[in-house]
PDB file of N, CA, C and O in Angstrom:
ATOM      1  N   UNK A   1      -5.051  14.406  -9.741  1.00  0.00           N
ATOM      2  CA  UNK A   1      -4.269  13.361  -9.831  1.00  0.00           C
ATOM      3  C   UNK A   1      -5.530  12.414 -10.414  1.00  0.00           C
ATOM      4  O   UNK A   1      -6.635  12.772 -10.007  1.00  0.00           O
ATOM      5  N   UNK A   2      -5.514  11.461 -11.153  1.00  0.00           N
ATOM      6  CA  UNK A   2      -6.557  10.602 -11.740  1.00  0.00           C
ATOM      7  C   UNK A   2      -5.820   9.591 -11.486  1.00  0.00           C
ATOM      8  O   UNK A   2      -4.637   9.559 -11.824  1.00  0.00           O
ATOM      9  N   UNK A   3      -6.550   8.408 -10.713  1.00  0.00           N
ATOM     10  CA  UNK A   3      -6.674   7.103 -10.373  1.00  0.00           C
ATOM     11  C   UNK A   3      -7.400   6.132 -10.972  1.00  0.00           C
ATOM     12  O   UNK A   3      -8.489   5.916 -10.439  1.00  0.00           O
ATOM     13  N   UNK A   4      -7.074   5.363 -12.092  1.00  0.00           N
ATOM     14  CA  UNK A   4      -8.019   4.291 -12.625  1.00  0.00           C
ATOM     15  C   UNK A   4      -7.441   2.830 -12.283  1.00  0.00           C
ATOM     16  O   UNK A   4      -6.276   2.450 -12.394  1.00  0.00           O
ATOM     17  N   UNK A   5      -8.455   2.182 -11.881  1.00  0.00           N
ATOM     18  CA  UNK A   5      -8.215   0.823 -11.174  1.00  0.00           C
ATOM     19  C   UNK A   5      -8.793  -0.275 -11.582  1.00  0.00           C
ATOM     20  O   UNK A   5     -10.012  -0.310 -11.413  1.00  0.00           O
ATOM     21  N   UNK A   6      -8.187  -1.384 -12.174  1.00  0.00           N
ATOM     22  CA  UNK A   6      -8.915  -2.693 -12.821  1.00  0.00           C
ATOM     23  C   UNK A   6      -8.271  -3.590 -11.948  1.00  0.00           C
ATOM     24  O   UNK A   6      -7.098  -3.385 -11.635  1.00  0.00           O
ATOM     25  N   UNK A   7      -8.940  -4.629 -11.485  1.00  0.00           N
ATOM     26  CA  UNK A   7      -8.473  -5.755 -10.971  1.00  0.00           C
ATOM     27  C   UNK A   7      -7.851  -6.468 -11.579  1.00  0.00           C
ATOM     28  O   UNK A   7      -8.429  -6.968 -12.544  1.00  0.00           O
ATOM     29  N   UNK A   8      -6.348  -6.882 -11.325  1.00  0.00           N
ATOM     30  CA  UNK A   8      -5.329  -7.639 -12.215  1.00  0.00           C
ATOM     31  C   UNK A   8      -5.830  -9.117 -12.346  1.00  0.00           C
ATOM     32  O   UNK A   8      -5.206  -9.852 -13.112  1.00  0.00           O
ATOM     33  N   UNK A   9      -6.950  -9.631 -11.632  1.00  0.00           N
ATOM     34  CA  UNK A   9      -7.559 -11.314 -11.896  1.00  0.00           C
ATOM     35  C   UNK A   9      -8.495 -11.368 -12.896  1.00  0.00           C
ATOM     36  O   UNK A   9      -9.020 -12.457 -13.127  1.00  0.00           O
ATOM     37  N   UNK A  10      -8.853 -10.248 -13.634  1.00  0.00           N
ATOM     38  CA  UNK A  10      -9.617 -10.262 -14.901  1.00  0.00           C
ATOM     39  C   UNK A  10      -9.067 -11.374 -15.741  1.00  0.00           C
ATOM     40  O   UNK A  10      -7.898 -11.760 -15.720  1.00  0.00           O
ATOM     41  N   UNK A  11     -10.117 -11.887 -16.546  1.00  0.00           N
ATOM     42  CA  UNK A  11      -9.989 -13.216 -17.334  1.00  0.00           C
ATOM     43  C   UNK A  11      -9.154 -12.239 -18.993  1.00  0.00           C
ATOM     44  O   UNK A  11      -8.850 -11.046 -18.987  1.00  0.00           O
ATOM     45  N   UNK A  12      -9.009 -13.022 -19.972  1.00  0.00           N
ATOM     46  CA  UNK A  12      -8.206 -12.599 -21.341  1.00  0.00           C
ATOM     47  C   UNK A  12      -9.344 -12.004 -22.159  1.00  0.00           C
ATOM     48  O   UNK A  12      -9.172 -11.178 -23.055  1.00  0.00           O
ATOM     49  N   UNK A  13     -10.544 -12.504 -21.768  1.00  0.00           N
ATOM     50  CA  UNK A  13     -11.527 -11.812 -22.701  1.00  0.00           C
ATOM     51  C   UNK A  13     -12.115 -10.742 -22.303  1.00  0.00           C
ATOM     52  O   UNK A  13     -12.595  -9.926 -23.090  1.00  0.00           O
ATOM     53  N   UNK A  14     -12.145 -10.618 -20.980  1.00  0.00           N
ATOM     54  CA  UNK A  14     -12.554  -9.379 -20.576  1.00  0.00           C
ATOM     55  C   UNK A  14     -11.347  -8.205 -20.728  1.00  0.00           C
ATOM     56  O   UNK A  14     -11.688  -7.040 -20.932  1.00  0.00           O
ATOM     57  N   UNK A  15     -10.072  -8.530 -20.630  1.00  0.00           N
ATOM     58  CA  UNK A  15      -9.145  -7.675 -20.853  1.00  0.00           C
ATOM     59  C   UNK A  15      -9.202  -6.926 -22.351  1.00  0.00           C
ATOM     60  O   UNK A  15      -9.199  -5.734 -22.659  1.00  0.00           O
ATOM     61  N   UNK A  16      -9.257  -8.229 -23.194  1.00  0.00           N
ATOM     62  CA  UNK A  16      -9.590  -7.582 -24.626  1.00  0.00           C
ATOM     63  C   UNK A  16     -10.519  -6.812 -24.636  1.00  0.00           C
ATOM     64  O   UNK A  16     -10.290  -5.830 -25.343  1.00  0.00           O
ATOM     65  N   UNK A  17     -11.821  -6.818 -23.993  1.00  0.00           N
ATOM     66  CA  UNK A  17     -12.804  -6.148 -24.147  1.00  0.00           C
ATOM     67  C   UNK A  17     -12.319  -4.400 -23.772  1.00  0.00           C
ATOM     68  O   UNK A  17     -12.381  -3.351 -24.414  1.00  0.00           O
ATOM     69  N   UNK A  18     -11.860  -4.751 -22.480  1.00  0.00           N
ATOM     70  CA  UNK A  18     -11.178  -3.392 -21.894  1.00  0.00           C
ATOM     71  C   UNK A  18     -10.169  -2.600 -23.174  1.00  0.00           C
ATOM     72  O   UNK A  18     -10.363  -1.453 -23.575  1.00  0.00           O
ATOM     73  N   UNK A  19      -9.215  -3.418 -23.606  1.00  0.00           N
ATOM     74  CA  UNK A  19      -8.591  -2.870 -24.382  1.00  0.00           C
ATOM     75  C   UNK A  19      -9.191  -1.964 -25.896  1.00  0.00           C
ATOM     76  O   UNK A  19      -8.891  -0.852 -26.331  1.00  0.00           O
ATOM     77  N   UNK A  20     -10.112  -2.989 -26.380  1.00  0.00           N
ATOM     78  CA  UNK A  20     -11.028  -2.666 -27.670  1.00  0.00           C
ATOM     79  C   UNK A  20     -11.992  -1.015 -27.126  1.00  0.00           C
ATOM     80  O   UNK A  20     -12.225  -0.108 -27.925  1.00  0.00           O
ATOM     81  N   UNK A  21     -12.328  -0.990 -25.923  1.00  0.00           N
ATOM     82  CA  UNK A  21     -13.322  -0.020 -25.247  1.00  0.00           C
ATOM     83  C   UNK A  21     -12.282   1.217 -25.608  1.00  0.00           C
ATOM     84  O   UNK A  21     -12.754   2.226 -26.132  1.00  0.00           O
ATOM     85  N   UNK A  22     -11.237   1.156 -25.399  1.00  0.00           N
ATOM     86  CA  UNK A  22     -10.594   2.810 -25.653  1.00  0.00           C
ATOM     87  C   UNK A  22     -10.715   3.297 -26.950  1.00  0.00           C
ATOM     88  O   UNK A  22     -10.828   4.511 -27.123  1.00  0.00           O
ATOM     89  N   UNK A  23     -10.706   2.501 -27.911  1.00  0.00           N
ATOM     90  CA  UNK A  23     -10.890   3.034 -29.100  1.00  0.00           C
ATOM     91  C   UNK A  23     -11.986   3.655 -29.322  1.00  0.00           C
ATOM     92  O   UNK A  23     -11.987   4.720 -29.939  1.00  0.00           O
ATOM     93  N   UNK A  24     -13.109   3.085 -28.850  1.00  0.00           N
ATOM     94  CA  UNK A  24     -14.240   3.377 -28.892  1.00  0.00           C
ATOM     95  C   UNK A  24     -14.788   4.549 -27.897  1.00  0.00           C
ATOM     96  O   UNK A  24     -15.924   4.899 -28.214  1.00  0.00           O
ATOM     97  N   UNK A  25     -14.298   5.181 -26.863  1.00  0.00           N
ATOM     98  CA  UNK A  25     -14.319   5.930 -25.688  1.00  0.00           C
ATOM     99  C   UNK A  25     -15.353   5.551 -24.801  1.00  0.00           C
ATOM    100  O   UNK A  25     -15.798   6.300 -23.931  1.00  0.00           O
ATOM    101  N   UNK A  26     -15.862   4.032 -25.076  1.00  0.00           N
ATOM    102  CA  UNK A  26     -16.119   3.333 -23.925  1.00  0.00           C
ATOM    103  C   UNK A  26     -15.656   2.734 -22.587  1.00  0.00           C
ATOM    104  O   UNK A  26     -16.407   2.255 -21.738  1.00  0.00           O
ATOM    105  N   UNK A  27     -14.297   2.828 -22.513  1.00  0.00           N
ATOM    106  CA  UNK A  27     -13.400   2.039 -21.472  1.00  0.00           C
ATOM    107  C   UNK A  27     -13.875   2.870 -20.290  1.00  0.00           C
ATOM    108  O   UNK A  27     -14.123   1.995 -19.460  1.00  0.00           O
ATOM    109  N   UNK A  28     -14.125   3.940 -19.768  1.00  0.00           N
ATOM    110  CA  UNK A  28     -14.726   4.471 -18.457  1.00  0.00           C
ATOM    111  C   UNK A  28     -15.886   3.923 -18.078  1.00  0.00           C
ATOM    112  O   UNK A  28     -16.071   3.620 -16.899  1.00  0.00           O
ATOM    113  N   UNK A  29     -16.850   3.721 -19.065  1.00  0.00           N
ATOM    114  CA  UNK A  29     -18.177   2.919 -18.981  1.00  0.00           C
ATOM    115  C   UNK A  29     -18.145   1.813 -18.334  1.00  0.00           C
ATOM    116  O   UNK A  29     -19.116   1.502 -17.645  1.00  0.00           O
ATOM    117  N   UNK A  30     -17.098   1.042 -18.414  1.00  0.00           N
ATOM    118  CA  UNK A  30     -17.143  -0.711 -18.227  1.00  0.00           C
ATOM    119  C   UNK A  30     -17.212  -0.731 -16.604  1.00  0.00           C
ATOM    120  O   UNK A  30     -16.683   0.143 -15.916  1.00  0.00           O
ATOM    121  N   UNK A  31     -17.995  -1.937 -16.030  1.00  0.00           N
ATOM    122  CA  UNK A  31     -18.055  -1.784 -14.933  1.00  0.00           C
ATOM    123  C   UNK A  31     -17.052  -2.228 -14.263  1.00  0.00           C
ATOM    124  O   UNK A  31     -17.102  -2.086 -13.041  1.00  0.00           O
ATOM    125  N   UNK A  32     -15.969  -2.830 -14.817  1.00  0.00           N
ATOM    126  CA  UNK A  32     -14.606  -3.510 -14.551  1.00  0.00           C
ATOM    127  C   UNK A  32     -13.687  -2.332 -14.164  1.00  0.00           C
ATOM    128  O   UNK A  32     -12.653  -2.616 -13.558  1.00  0.00           O
ATOM    129  N   UNK A  33     -13.951  -1.045 -14.448  1.00  0.00           N
ATOM    130  CA  UNK A  33     -12.968   0.140 -14.253  1.00  0.00           C
ATOM    131  C   UNK A  33     -13.429   1.024 -13.177  1.00  0.00           C
ATOM    132  O   UNK A  33     -14.587   1.440 -13.162  1.00  0.00           O
ATOM    133  N   UNK A  34     -12.699   1.280 -12.410  1.00  0.00           N
ATOM    134  CA  UNK A  34     -12.691   2.106 -11.254  1.00  0.00           C
ATOM    135  C   UNK A  34     -11.928   3.624 -11.352  1.00  0.00           C
ATOM    136  O   UNK A  34     -10.701   3.715 -11.366  1.00  0.00           O
ATOM    137  N   UNK A  35     -12.712   4.643 -11.409  1.00  0.00           N
ATOM    138  CA  UNK A  35     -12.141   5.778 -11.787  1.00  0.00           C
ATOM    139  C   UNK A  35     -12.427   7.055 -10.684  1.00  0.00           C
ATOM    140  O   UNK A  35     -13.560   7.514 -10.537  1.00  0.00           O
ATOM    141  N   UNK A  36     -11.211   7.575  -9.914  1.00  0.00           N
ATOM    142  CA  UNK A  36     -11.379   8.656  -9.068  1.00  0.00           C
ATOM    143  C   UNK A  36     -10.411   9.677  -9.247  1.00  0.00           C
ATOM    144  O   UNK A  36      -9.326   9.568  -9.818  1.00  0.00           O
ATOM    145  N   UNK A  37     -10.958  10.791  -8.645  1.00  0.00           N
ATOM    146  CA  UNK A  37      -9.743  11.989  -8.693  1.00  0.00           C
ATOM    147  C   UNK A  37      -9.266  11.849  -6.817  1.00  0.00           C
ATOM    148  O   UNK A  37     -10.029  11.700  -5.863  1.00  0.00           O
ATOM    149  N   UNK A  38      -8.150  11.934  -6.821  1.00  0.00           N
ATOM    150  CA  UNK A  38      -7.022  11.870  -5.676  1.00  0.00           C
ATOM    151  C   UNK A  38      -6.066  12.619  -5.500  1.00  0.00           C
ATOM    152  O   UNK A  38      -5.308  12.805  -6.452  1.00  0.00           O
ATOM    153  N   UNK A  39      -5.865  13.141  -4.491  1.00  0.00           N
ATOM    154  CA  UNK A  39      -4.926  13.803  -4.000  1.00  0.00           C
ATOM    155  C   UNK A  39      -3.575  13.103  -3.482  1.00  0.00           C
ATOM    156  O   UNK A  39      -2.510  13.669  -3.234  1.00  0.00           O
ATOM    157  N   UNK A  40      -3.855  11.836  -3.387  1.00  0.00           N
ATOM    158  CA  UNK A  40      -2.834  10.984  -3.486  1.00  0.00           C
ATOM    159  C   UNK A  40      -2.986   9.298  -3.053  1.00  0.00           C
ATOM    160  O   UNK A  40      -4.107   9.023  -2.625  1.00  0.00           O
ATOM    161  N   UNK A  41      -2.173   8.342  -3.102  1.00  0.00           N
ATOM    162  CA  UNK A  41      -2.642   6.994  -2.717  1.00  0.00           C
ATOM    163  C   UNK A  41      -1.315   6.535  -2.498  1.00  0.00           C
ATOM    164  O   UNK A  41      -0.258   7.104  -2.772  1.00  0.00           O
ATOM    165  N   UNK A  42      -1.543   5.249  -1.879  1.00  0.00           N
ATOM    166  CA  UNK A  42      -0.417   4.010  -1.109  1.00  0.00           C
ATOM    167  C   UNK A  42      -0.887   2.898  -1.515  1.00  0.00           C
ATOM    168  O   UNK A  42      -2.043   2.496  -1.387  1.00  0.00           O
ATOM    169  N   UNK A  43       0.007   2.372  -2.018  1.00  0.00           N
ATOM    170  CA  UNK A  43      -0.092   0.914  -2.597  1.00  0.00           C
ATOM    171  C   UNK A  43       0.850  -0.015  -1.603  1.00  0.00           C
ATOM    172  O   UNK A  43       2.005   0.234  -1.254  1.00  0.00           O
ATOM    173  N   UNK A  44       0.041  -1.149  -1.247  1.00  0.00           N
ATOM    174  CA  UNK A  44       0.891  -2.131  -0.189  1.00  0.00           C
ATOM    175  C   UNK A  44       0.909  -3.520  -1.075  1.00  0.00           C
ATOM    176  O   UNK A  44      -0.094  -4.205  -0.873  1.00  0.00           O
ATOM    177  N   UNK A  45       1.700  -3.985  -1.869  1.00  0.00           N
ATOM    178  CA  UNK A  45       1.422  -5.435  -2.000  1.00  0.00           C
ATOM    179  C   UNK A  45       1.324  -6.339  -0.703  1.00  0.00           C
ATOM    180  O   UNK A  45       2.163  -6.347   0.197  1.00  0.00           O
ATOM    181  N   UNK A  46       0.399  -6.948  -0.739  1.00  0.00           N
ATOM    182  CA  UNK A  46      -0.125  -8.067   0.154  1.00  0.00           C
ATOM    183  C   UNK A  46      -0.270  -9.764  -0.344  1.00  0.00           C
ATOM    184  O   UNK A  46      -0.762  -9.970  -1.454  1.00  0.00           O
ATOM    185  N   UNK A  47       0.058 -10.646   0.286  1.00  0.00           N
ATOM    186  CA  UNK A  47       0.009 -11.808   0.595  1.00  0.00           C
ATOM    187  C   UNK A  47       0.735 -12.746  -0.490  1.00  0.00           C
ATOM    188  O   UNK A  47       0.468 -13.888  -0.862  1.00  0.00           O
ATOM    189  N   UNK A  48       1.970 -11.656  -0.945  1.00  0.00           N
ATOM    190  CA  UNK A  48       2.827 -12.491  -1.869  1.00  0.00           C
ATOM    191  C   UNK A  48       4.130 -12.092  -1.475  1.00  0.00           C
ATOM    192  O   UNK A  48       4.280 -11.268  -0.573  1.00  0.00           O
ATOM    193  N   UNK A  49       5.279 -12.711  -2.199  1.00  0.00           N
ATOM    194  CA  UNK A  49       6.634 -12.245  -1.932  1.00  0.00           C
ATOM    195  C   UNK A  49       7.514 -11.481  -2.867  1.00  0.00           C
ATOM    196  O   UNK A  49       8.517 -10.793  -2.674  1.00  0.00           O
ATOM    197  N   UNK A  50       6.642 -11.902  -4.259  1.00  0.00           N
ATOM    198  CA  UNK A  50       7.275 -10.981  -5.487  1.00  0.00           C
ATOM    199  C   UNK A  50       6.015 -10.745  -6.262  1.00  0.00           C
ATOM    200  O   UNK A  50       4.874 -11.125  -6.002  1.00  0.00           O
ATOM    201  N   UNK A  51       6.455 -10.047  -7.254  1.00  0.00           N
ATOM    202  CA  UNK A  51       5.364  -9.569  -8.386  1.00  0.00           C
ATOM    203  C   UNK A  51       6.062  -8.250  -9.442  1.00  0.00           C
ATOM    204  O   UNK A  51       7.265  -8.039  -9.596  1.00  0.00           O
ATOM    205  N   UNK A  52       5.182  -7.661  -9.931  1.00  0.00           N
ATOM    206  CA  UNK A  52       5.485  -6.821 -11.043  1.00  0.00           C
ATOM    207  C   UNK A  52       4.705  -5.671 -10.678  1.00  0.00           C
ATOM    208  O   UNK A  52       3.479  -5.755 -10.602  1.00  0.00           O
ATOM    209  N   UNK A  53       5.408  -4.457 -10.414  1.00  0.00           N
ATOM    210  CA  UNK A  53       4.768  -3.003 -10.531  1.00  0.00           C
ATOM    211  C   UNK A  53       5.248  -2.254 -11.382  1.00  0.00           C
ATOM    212  O   UNK A  53       6.468  -2.246 -11.543  1.00  0.00           O
ATOM    213  N   UNK A  54       4.389  -1.413 -12.163  1.00  0.00           N
ATOM    214  CA  UNK A  54       5.055  -0.629 -13.126  1.00  0.00           C
ATOM    215  C   UNK A  54       4.436   0.815 -12.744  1.00  0.00           C
ATOM    216  O   UNK A  54       3.296   0.909 -12.289  1.00  0.00           O
ATOM    217  N   UNK A  55       5.412   2.119 -13.000  1.00  0.00           N
ATOM    218  CA  UNK A  55       4.426   3.063 -13.317  1.00  0.00           C
ATOM    219  C   UNK A  55       4.999   3.958 -14.201  1.00  0.00           C
ATOM    220  O   UNK A  55       6.138   4.419 -14.266  1.00  0.00           O
ATOM    221  N   UNK A  56       3.970   4.127 -14.897  1.00  0.00           N
ATOM    222  CA  UNK A  56       4.256   4.986 -16.553  1.00  0.00           C
ATOM    223  C   UNK A  56       5.214   3.918 -17.357  1.00  0.00           C
ATOM    224  O   UNK A  56       6.157   4.248 -18.076  1.00  0.00           O
ATOM    225  N   UNK A  57       4.888   2.894 -17.156  1.00  0.00           N
ATOM    226  CA  UNK A  57       5.389   1.791 -17.861  1.00  0.00           C
ATOM    227  C   UNK A  57       6.800   1.458 -17.630  1.00  0.00           C
ATOM    228  O   UNK A  57       7.445   0.855 -18.487  1.00  0.00           O
ATOM    229  N   UNK A  58       7.366   1.866 -16.378  1.00  0.00           N
ATOM    230  CA  UNK A  58       8.629   1.552 -16.110  1.00  0.00           C
ATOM    231  C   UNK A  58       8.459   0.549 -14.711  1.00  0.00           C
ATOM    232  O   UNK A  58       7.470   0.795 -14.021  1.00  0.00           O
ATOM    233  N   UNK A  59       9.195  -0.355 -14.343  1.00  0.00           N
ATOM    234  CA  UNK A  59       9.426  -1.227 -13.570  1.00  0.00           C
ATOM    235  C   UNK A  59       9.844  -0.754 -12.078  1.00  0.00           C
ATOM    236  O   UNK A  59      11.068  -0.630 -12.042  1.00  0.00           O
ATOM    237  N   UNK A  60       9.268  -0.461 -10.890  1.00  0.00           N
ATOM    238  CA  UNK A  60       9.533  -0.099  -9.730  1.00  0.00           C
ATOM    239  C   UNK A  60       9.705  -1.332  -8.800  1.00  0.00           C
ATOM    240  O   UNK A  60       9.025  -2.333  -9.029  1.00  0.00           O
ATOM    241  N   UNK A  61      10.583  -1.311  -7.761  1.00  0.00           N
ATOM    242  CA  UNK A  61      10.543  -2.281  -6.996  1.00  0.00           C
ATOM    243  C   UNK A  61       9.133  -2.725  -6.246  1.00  0.00           C
ATOM    244  O   UNK A  61       8.316  -1.853  -5.949  1.00  0.00           O
ATOM    245  N   UNK A  62       8.882  -4.148  -5.948  1.00  0.00           N
ATOM    246  CA  UNK A  62       7.907  -4.462  -5.545  1.00  0.00           C
ATOM    247  C   UNK A  62       7.730  -4.397  -3.933  1.00  0.00           C
ATOM    248  O   UNK A  62       7.944  -5.298  -3.121  1.00  0.00           O
ATOM    249  N   UNK A  63       7.343  -3.262  -3.737  1.00  0.00           N
ATOM    250  CA  UNK A  63       7.284  -3.030  -2.249  1.00  0.00           C
ATOM    251  C   UNK A  63       6.352  -1.645  -2.054  1.00  0.00           C
ATOM    252  O   UNK A  63       6.189  -0.819  -2.952  1.00  0.00           O
ATOM    253  N   UNK A  64       5.841  -1.561  -0.869  1.00  0.00           N
ATOM    254  CA  UNK A  64       5.046  -0.698  -0.673  1.00  0.00           C
ATOM    255  C   UNK A  64       5.500   0.860  -1.262  1.00  0.00           C
ATOM    256  O   UNK A  64       6.687   1.171  -1.356  1.00  0.00           O
ATOM    257  N   UNK A  65       4.533   1.665  -1.591  1.00  0.00           N
ATOM    258  CA  UNK A  65       4.983   3.267  -2.124  1.00  0.00           C
ATOM    259  C   UNK A  65       3.845   3.951  -2.080  1.00  0.00           C
ATOM    260  O   UNK A  65       2.761   3.385  -1.941  1.00  0.00           O
ATOM    261  N   UNK A  66       3.985   5.333  -2.203  1.00  0.00           N
ATOM    262  CA  UNK A  66       2.764   6.220  -2.220  1.00  0.00           C
ATOM    263  C   UNK A  66       3.079   7.305  -3.621  1.00  0.00           C
ATOM    264  O   UNK A  66       4.025   7.156  -4.395  1.00  0.00           O
ATOM    265  N   UNK A  67       2.330   8.092  -3.682  1.00  0.00           N
ATOM    266  CA  UNK A  67       2.269   9.305  -4.674  1.00  0.00           C
ATOM    267  C   UNK A  67       1.513  10.379  -3.889  1.00  0.00           C
ATOM    268  O   UNK A  67       0.636  10.058  -3.087  1.00  0.00           O
ATOM    269  N   UNK A  68       1.798  11.464  -4.083  1.00  0.00           N
ATOM    270  CA  UNK A  68       1.084  12.737  -3.646  1.00  0.00           C
ATOM    271  C   UNK A  68       1.347  13.738  -4.544  1.00  0.00           C
ATOM    272  O   UNK A  68       2.390  13.809  -5.195  1.00  0.00           O
ATOM    273  N   UNK A  69       0.038  14.852  -4.626  1.00  0.00           N
ATOM    274  CA  UNK A  69       0.261  16.021  -5.095  1.00  0.00           C
ATOM    275  C   UNK A  69       0.587  17.215  -4.248  1.00  0.00           C
ATOM    276  O   UNK A  69      -0.104  17.524  -3.277  1.00  0.00           O
ATOM    277  N   UNK A  70       1.504  17.790  -4.576  1.00  0.00           N
ATOM    278  CA  UNK A  70       2.036  18.805  -3.987  1.00  0.00           C
ATOM    279  C   UNK A  70       2.218  19.718  -4.750  1.00  0.00           C
ATOM    280  O   UNK A  70       3.188  19.796  -5.504  1.00  0.00           O
ATOM    281  N   UNK A  71       1.067  20.756  -4.639  1.00  0.00           N
ATOM    282  CA  UNK A  71       0.676  21.818  -5.460  1.00  0.00           C
ATOM    283  C   UNK A  71       2.027  22.990  -5.269  1.00  0.00           C
ATOM    284  O   UNK A  71       2.535  23.270  -4.183  1.00  0.00           O
ATOM    285  N   UNK A  72       2.317  23.399  -6.225  1.00  0.00           N
ATOM    286  CA  UNK A  72       3.769  24.377  -6.424  1.00  0.00           C
ATOM    287  C   UNK A  72       4.669  24.104  -6.669  1.00  0.00           C
ATOM    288  O   UNK A  72       5.465  24.971  -7.030  1.00  0.00           O
ATOM    289  N   UNK A  73       5.078  22.657  -6.609  1.00  0.00           N
ATOM    290  CA  UNK A  73       6.643  22.232  -6.577  1.00  0.00           C
ATOM    291  C   UNK A  73       6.774  21.477  -8.040  1.00  0.00           C
ATOM    292  O   UNK A  73       7.744  20.763  -8.291  1.00  0.00           O
ATOM    293  N   UNK A  74       5.860  21.672  -8.843  1.00  0.00           N
ATOM    294  CA  UNK A  74       6.227  21.453 -10.527  1.00  0.00           C
ATOM    295  C   UNK A  74       6.511  22.753 -11.233  1.00  0.00           C
ATOM    296  O   UNK A  74       5.991  23.858 -11.073  1.00  0.00           O
ATOM    297  N   UNK A  75       7.465  22.353 -12.055  1.00  0.00           N
ATOM    298  CA  UNK A  75       7.740  23.772 -13.203  1.00  0.00           C
ATOM    299  C   UNK A  75       7.348  23.316 -14.447  1.00  0.00           C
ATOM    300  O   UNK A  75       7.520  22.134 -14.746  1.00  0.00           O
ATOM    301  N   UNK A  76       6.696  24.329 -15.429  1.00  0.00           N
ATOM    302  CA  UNK A  76       6.349  23.778 -16.949  1.00  0.00           C
ATOM    303  C   UNK A  76       7.468  24.720 -17.565  1.00  0.00           C
ATOM    304  O   UNK A  76       7.646  25.885 -17.209  1.00  0.00           O
ATOM    305  N   UNK A  77       8.112  24.130 -18.425  1.00  0.00           N
ATOM    306  CA  UNK A  77       8.919  24.702 -19.342  1.00  0.00           C
ATOM    307  C   UNK A  77       8.210  25.107 -20.415  1.00  0.00           C
ATOM    308  O   UNK A  77       7.616  24.101 -20.804  1.00  0.00           O
ATOM    309  N   UNK A  78       7.871  26.257 -21.292  1.00  0.00           N
ATOM    310  CA  UNK A  78       7.097  26.633 -22.316  1.00  0.00           C
ATOM    311  C   UNK A  78       7.998  27.279 -23.397  1.00  0.00           C
ATOM    312  O   UNK A  78       8.959  27.885 -22.923  1.00  0.00           O
ATOM    313  N   UNK A  79       7.912  27.280 -24.555  1.00  0.00           N
ATOM    314  CA  UNK A  79       8.484  28.537 -25.515  1.00  0.00           C
ATOM    315  C   UNK A  79       7.605  29.788 -25.688  1.00  0.00           C
ATOM    316  O   UNK A  79       8.062  30.666 -26.420  1.00  0.00           O
ATOM    317  N   UNK A  80       6.403  29.990 -25.114  1.00  0.00           N
ATOM    318  CA  UNK A  80       5.807  31.287 -24.882  1.00  0.00           C
ATOM    319  C   UNK A  80       5.823  31.286 -23.206  1.00  0.00           C
ATOM    320  O   UNK A  80       5.642  30.231 -22.599  1.00  0.00           O
ATOM    321  N   UNK A  81       6.030  32.434 -22.573  1.00  0.00           N
ATOM    322  CA  UNK A  81       6.299  32.744 -21.201  1.00  0.00           C
ATOM    323  C   UNK A  81       5.068  32.883 -20.588  1.00  0.00           C
ATOM    324  O   UNK A  81       4.111  33.496 -21.061  1.00  0.00           O
ATOM    325  N   UNK A  82       5.110  32.253 -19.434  1.00  0.00           N
ATOM    326  CA  UNK A  82       4.063  32.473 -18.506  1.00  0.00           C
ATOM    327  C   UNK A  82       2.879  31.208 -18.463  1.00  0.00           C
ATOM    328  O   UNK A  82       2.085  31.091 -17.530  1.00  0.00           O
ATOM    329  N   UNK A  83       2.917  30.412 -19.498  1.00  0.00           N
ATOM    330  CA  UNK A  83       1.879  29.470 -19.599  1.00  0.00           C
ATOM    331  C   UNK A  83       2.252  28.466 -20.575  1.00  0.00           C
ATOM    332  O   UNK A  83       2.981  28.653 -21.549  1.00  0.00           O
ATOM    333  N   UNK A  84       1.746  27.493 -20.265  1.00  0.00           N
ATOM    334  CA  UNK A  84       1.991  25.937 -21.318  1.00  0.00           C
ATOM    335  C   UNK A  84       0.644  25.858 -22.266  1.00  0.00           C
ATOM    336  O   UNK A  84      -0.547  25.808 -21.956  1.00  0.00           O
ATOM    337  N   UNK A  85       1.146  25.866 -23.236  1.00  0.00           N
ATOM    338  CA  UNK A  85      -0.149  25.485 -24.451  1.00  0.00           C
ATOM    339  C   UNK A  85       0.539  24.196 -25.188  1.00  0.00           C
ATOM    340  O   UNK A  85       1.695  23.854 -25.438  1.00  0.00           O
ATOM    341  N   UNK A  86      -0.907  23.602 -25.429  1.00  0.00           N
ATOM    342  CA  UNK A  86      -0.600  22.265 -26.306  1.00  0.00           C
ATOM    343  C   UNK A  86      -1.842  22.356 -27.317  1.00  0.00           C
ATOM    344  O   UNK A  86      -2.959  22.816 -27.083  1.00  0.00           O
ATOM    345  N   UNK A  87      -1.408  21.860 -28.367  1.00  0.00           N
ATOM    346  CA  UNK A  87      -2.548  21.679 -29.497  1.00  0.00           C
ATOM    347  C   UNK A  87      -3.765  20.942 -29.089  1.00  0.00           C
ATOM    348  O   UNK A  87      -3.891  19.838 -28.557  1.00  0.00           O
ATOM    349  N   UNK A  88      -4.753  21.952 -29.524  1.00  0.00           N
ATOM    350  CA  UNK A  88      -5.990  21.345 -29.327  1.00  0.00           C
ATOM    351  C   UNK A  88      -6.387  20.131 -30.302  1.00  0.00           C
ATOM    352  O   UNK A  88      -5.616  19.649 -31.131  1.00  0.00           O
ATOM    353  N   UNK A  89      -7.980  19.626 -30.030  1.00  0.00           N
ATOM    354  CA  UNK A  89      -8.252  19.016 -30.998  1.00  0.00           C
ATOM    355  C   UNK A  89      -8.502  19.405 -32.405  1.00  0.00           C
ATOM    356  O   UNK A  89      -8.776  18.547 -33.244  1.00  0.00           O
TER     357      UNK A  89
END
């Protein structure tokens, strides 16, 4: 699993710079972006009673949660048997 972290307290100019960096493939080169390969993570909101958390763009309750990799628990359905294929570049 890939974990990308950006401090939520950055200014507007820095946020715009990060968004523009995506198109030019420079996003992960920015010092504000932290990228890690992980097997799991836990998010624990601190020092505030309410806030906003989204996972894949969907709002989730503002409370502690975790995600983990469980090998072999997923299933991929594909038109061709035995493997998943996606169009390449």
